[in-house]
C-alpha positions in Angstrom: -0.1 0.0 0.0 1.4 3.4 -0.8 2.8 5.5 2.0 0.5 8.4 1.0 -2.5 6.4 1.9 -4.5 7.8 4.9 -6.6 5.9 7.1 -10.3 6.4 6.3 -12.4 3.9 8.3 -12.5 0.3 9.5 -15.3 -2.4 9.6 -16.3 -4.6 12.5 -14.5 -7.8 12.9 -16.2 -10.6 11.0 -16.5 -14.2 11.5 -17.2 -17.1 9.2 -20.9 -16.6 9.9 -21.1 -12.8 10.1 -19.0 -11.7 6.8 -21.5 -9.6 4.7 -22.8 -11.3 1.7 -21.6 -8.4 -0.4 -18.1 -9.2 0.3 -18.7 -12.8 -0.8 -19.6 -11.7 -4.3 -17.5 -9.9 -6.8 -17.2 -6.3 -5.6 -14.7 -3.4 -5.9 -13.4 -0.4 -3.8 -14.2 3.2 -5.0 -11.7 5.1 -7.1 -8.8 6.2 -4.8 -9.8 3.9 -2.0 -7.5 1.1 -0.8 -8.4 -1.7 1.5 -6.6 -4.0 3.9 -7.8 -7.5 5.1 -6.3 -8.6 8.3 -7.0 -12.2 9.3 -7.1 -12.6 13.1 -7.7 -16.2 13.4 -8.4 -19.3 10.9 -7.9 -18.7 7.3 -9.7 -16.9 4.3 -9.7 -17.2 0.7 -9.0 -13.8 -1.0 -9.9 -13.8 -4.7 -8.9 -11.2 -7.1 -11.2 -11.6 -10.0 -10.0 -8.7 -12.3 -7.8 -7.3 -13.7 -5.6 -10.6 -13.6 -7.4 -13.4 -11.6 -5.5 -14.7 -8.5 -6.4 -16.5 -5.4 -4.6 -16.4 -2.1 -5.2 -18.2 1.2 -4.7 -15.8 4.1 -4.0 -17.2 7.5 -4.0 -15.8 10.9 -1.6 -12.8 11.0 -1.7 -12.4 7.1 -2.9 -9.3 5.4 -4.4 -8.8 1.9 -4.2 -5.5 0.2 -6.9 -4.4 -2.2 -6.0 -1.6 -4.7 -8.7 1.0 -6.0 -11.3 -0.6 -8.1 -9.8 -4.1 -7.9 -12.4 -6.8 -8.2 -12.4 -9.0 -5.4 -14.4 -11.6 -3.4 -13.8 -13.3 0.1 -14.5 -17.0 0.7 -13.9 -19.3 3.7 -12.0 -22.4 2.9 -14.0 -25.8 2.8 -13.8 -27.6 6.0 
């Protein structure tokens, strides 16, 4: 994330049962807005769907960075 990025807001902590459905579907951040996913426990699949498809498995302590207008979605790994 660029050093010029300033904190804007944070969301509540989500669990496997409380992550909003909108984050589990393809979505984007607004122009100029960066996002950081912080995994506190367990694991989370972080999917970049555009511009270049990519999938990452984030585990406790990992972070995922989302650039402005990047298409992403979140999934919990199958158990």
